N, C-alpha and C positions, 0 to 999 in steps of 0.2 A: 505493499499500498506505499503510498506514497502522500506528502504530508506538505502546506508550503507555509502554514501557520498553527501559532501554536496559543492559548488561551489560557487564563487562570484565574484562578480565586482570586481574593484581597486575603482578608483577615482567615487566617488560619494555614493559610497555605505560602501566601511571601511574605505577610507583616502581622504579630500578634498588640494585642495590648501589655505596657507595657508594665502593672500590676495590677492581679483582681480588679472583676469591675466594680466586686463587690464592697473592698477596703480603698479605691480614689469616689466611691458612691459618700460613702458612710464618711469620710476626711472632708470632703466637699460640703453636705449636709450640716458636717458641725460648724460649721464655719454660721451657717449662716439659722442654727438653733436647731437644726431641726435631727435630734436624735434617731441612729438606725445605729446596727448591729452589721456588720461587716459580715457574717457568717448569712444570716436571714435576709438580707440587701442579696447576695451571691443567688439566694438560691431562688426568693422571687425574682430576677432578674428575666435569668435563665427561663421562670415559665410561664415571666410574660411577654419575654423574648418568644416565643415559643409559639404561642395560643393569638400570636397579634397576626393582624392580615397580611398579607403581603406588604413589602414597602416599595410600592410601585403606584402611580396615580395616574394611570390612563385615560384623555383626556384633558389631564387639566393645562389651562392656560401658565408658564411660562409664567407670568407676573403672581398666582394663584402657589405655585408649586412647595416652595421657598417657607412657605403658612405651614400647607400641608403637611411639609418634611419636616419642617419644628411640631407640631399637632403630633407626627406619631410617634417621633421623640419622645416627644413630653409625657405620651401614655403610659409608656414604656418606665419613665424613671419615677413617676405618680405610685405606680405598683410598685416597683421595684426597694421605694421607702416607705413603707407601707400604708400609702393614700394619706400623706398629710392633707390639711386645708390648702386649698389653693388661694392663695394666699400671697403677700408684697413675697413671705421667703422662702416658699415650692419655688417663685418667677426668679427671682434671685437664685439659687440656686441651681436649677435647669439648664438660666444663664451660662450661669460656670464651667456644669457640667457637659455644656454645649460645646464652650470656646474650649474646654479641655481638648477634647476629644479632635478639637481639627489643627491639633498642634501637634512636632514631632516624638514633641516629651509624651505624647501620649502612650507611644507606640513601638516594636524593635521591627528591627527586621532580623528574619531568619538569617543568621548566618550566610547558609550558602543560598542566599537567594544573590544576588550582583551577580559572583560566579556562573551562574546557571543561567540568568540573562544573556551575560556576555558570552557563554556558551553557543547558546538558542542562534540571537545576535548573529553571532561569524559563520554558521550555517546558513544564513542569510534567509532564515522563517522567519515571519514577520511575528509583532510579536503581543497581546493585547490583554491589561486585564479586563474580568467581568466577575462584577460586583451588585449584590443585595448590600445599598450601600444610594448616598445622596451628593449633594454637589461638593460637600467636605474634600468627596474622596483625591480629582487627579489634584486639586493643589495639595490633598497629601501625602503623598504618592512623590510627588514632584519635591517635597523637601525631606525628604528620607532617600531619596537622593534614587531613587529610583525612573524616572521621568523620563529621563532621557534613554534611557533600558526599555523603554515601549512605546508602536505606533500608537495609540489608541485605549483608551479609560473610555470604560464600558460600564455606566453604573443605573439601577435601577429606577432612578426615579427621572432619569434623564430619558430613558426612552419609552417610559408607560410598560416594563413591564420585568417581572422578577422572576429568576429561576425557582420553579423547572420551570415554564415558563420560554418552546419555543423562540416565542418572539427576540427574547433579551439576545439570542443568543447566531439566528439573524440581523441582527441588528449589528451586532460584531464582525458577522463573515460582510459585509457588506462597508463598515468603514477600514478592514484590512483590505478587500478587494479579490474575496477566494472565494471560494465554493465551499461549504459548508462542511461538504466531504472531502479536504483539504488539509482539516483541521480538527487537531489536537487540544483536549480541552483536559486541565487538570486542577481539581480543586478536592476539597476534606469533607463534602458531604456528597451522599450513598445516593437520596428523594434532588439535591438543588441542581451536584455536578457531573455527576454520571449519569441519572436518567434521566436528565435534563436538555443534556448534550445529545445524547443519542436519540433519545426525542426529536431531537433537530434532523438529528441524520448529520450530527458529527463522533469522534473519536472521541475515549472516555481514558483516563488517567488518574483512577483511586488513589488520594495521599494519605495514608496511618498513619499518623506520627507516633501517633501512639500503640501500635501495635495492636488494638483491638482485635480485628483480622477478621473482618466483617466475612458472608457469602456477597462473588459477584457477580454480579450476568456475567456469561461465558462472553471469551473476549480485551474483557477489560484487562487492566493490568495493573497491579497497585503494587506504590512504591513508595517507603516509610520515610525518605526524607527525596526534597527537592535534585539534591547534588544525583541520585540516580537517575534521574529527566533524560540528560544526554545519551546518555550509553544505552538506554532504553529506546530510546526515540532511533539512535543509531543499526540500533537490533531488530526492531520489531519496522520500524517505515526508514522510508526514500525518502529525501525534501525536496520538493517541486526548487529548485532553482528559479531564482528571478531576483530586477534588482532592488536594493534597497531604497527608500526613497526616504530613507530622511527625517518622518514627518515625527514630531512627540507628542509626550500626551497629551492630550485633551479629554472635555465631556463628547459626551454622543451628538 
């Protein structure tokens, strides 16, 4: 099989939070007089995130998209902190959290990532991020030093579709200028990344950093570190040579 491009998930694949979410939320909440236990906040955050609707707002005008992004995250934060009164203290706490997670200091890049992206670009492969995220993602990846390695950053609120919806993968293929059948998508979630990419017509590789060894569909390969990706692609796929465009990361 030939490939022309690789798309990658963001959080959990290229980057991760610098400290547990519960710790960050509880610390910033205390600044505003809100009491929260980190362990409880962490558990409530994960539950709220799992129960939330997709982070995508199809048909929403760009002028309203920013408000809906903040509203979506506001509901997550409110649930994670134990539903405090929605007064000035909560509003200030949420504003601080929103700003914090837009900064490079809130995140770290997995150590193997820069070298892997450089190796894939050296092979002439197109590279894009495909992530269920909001408008903060493109400048965040740039601040983390990854922007120059990417041809596109496709985030769900910009295209109005969240993984596993095939539409977000179609948007990535259009941005890269290659057919979906010539793309390998890499991510750490079976439904969002593997099932979503395959439903769209792309190939998929599961990144299993925690070595949980889940059952994967036939034909899907699993790696435990992105460092294994260049070798896997070299053995499992043939690259389609294509000229580099020199484009930089940006919103879809």
